[in-house]
C-alpha positions in Angstrom: 117.4 125.5 96.2 119.7 122.6 96.0 119.3 119.7 93.6 118.7 117.3 96.5 115.7 119.4 97.7 114.3 119.5 94.2 114.6 115.7 93.9 112.9 115.3 97.3 110.0 117.6 96.3 109.7 115.8 93.0 109.3 112.5 94.9 106.6 114.0 97.1 104.7 115.0 94.0 105.0 111.4 92.7 103.8 110.1 96.0 100.7 112.4 95.9 100.0 111.4 92.3 100.0 107.7 93.4 98.0 108.6 96.5 95.4 110.2 94.2 94.8 106.9 92.4 94.2 105.2 95.8 91.9 108.0 97.0 89.9 108.0 93.7 89.5 104.2 94.1 88.3 104.7 97.7 85.8 107.3 96.5 84.7 104.9 93.8 85.6 107.4 91.0 87.9 104.8 89.4 88.0 101.0 89.6 91.2 99.8 88.2 94.8 100.9 87.5 94.1 100.4 83.8 91.1 102.8 83.9 93.1 105.4 85.8 96.1 105.2 83.4 93.9 105.6 80.4 92.1 108.6 81.9 95.3 110.5 82.7 97.4 109.4 79.7 99.8 106.9 81.3 100.8 104.5 78.6 100.7 101.3 80.7 99.9 100.1 84.1 103.5 99.1 84.6 104.5 102.8 84.4 102.2 103.5 87.3 103.6 100.5 89.1 107.1 102.0 88.7 105.9 105.3 90.2 104.5 103.3 93.1 107.9 101.5 93.7 110.1 103.3 96.2 113.3 104.6 94.8 111.9 104.7 91.2 112.8 107.7 89.1 109.6 107.4 87.1 107.5 110.6 87.3 104.2 111.7 85.9 104.4 114.1 83.0 102.8 117.6 83.0 100.2 116.2 80.7 99.4 113.4 83.2 99.1 115.9 86.0 96.9 118.2 84.0 94.7 115.3 82.9 94.3 114.2 86.6 93.1 117.6 87.4 90.8 118.0 84.4 89.3 114.5 84.5 89.0 113.9 88.3 89.1 117.5 89.6 92.2 116.8 91.8 93.5 120.0 93.2 96.7 121.2 91.6 97.7 122.9 94.8 97.3 119.7 96.7 99.1 117.6 94.0 102.0 119.9 93.4 102.5 121.6 96.7 100.7 119.4 99.3 98.5 122.3 100.3 94.7 122.5 100.6 92.1 119.8 99.9 92.4 116.8 97.6 89.6 117.9 95.4 89.7 121.2 93.6 87.1 123.8 94.7 86.6 125.2 91.2 83.9 123.7 89.0 85.9 123.3 85.8 
């Protein structure tokens, strides 16, 4: 795998992470960026805003990703690979 492909895939994960905030807001599971950031361990809303900005190199940490899964039951397959449903089917 080339580095460019890795960077592209990484940006896709960031896009799905940001999309998860929008989807959770739509589903009324979260109300504000601040609430979302606190729940998944993002230090400030501006860090999320940087992820939203196209061309940004900001990425969620593994801890942020695992917290998103644990707190909101977002599927890791969907988030990391773009496969399956948004919500995880396990009941953890």
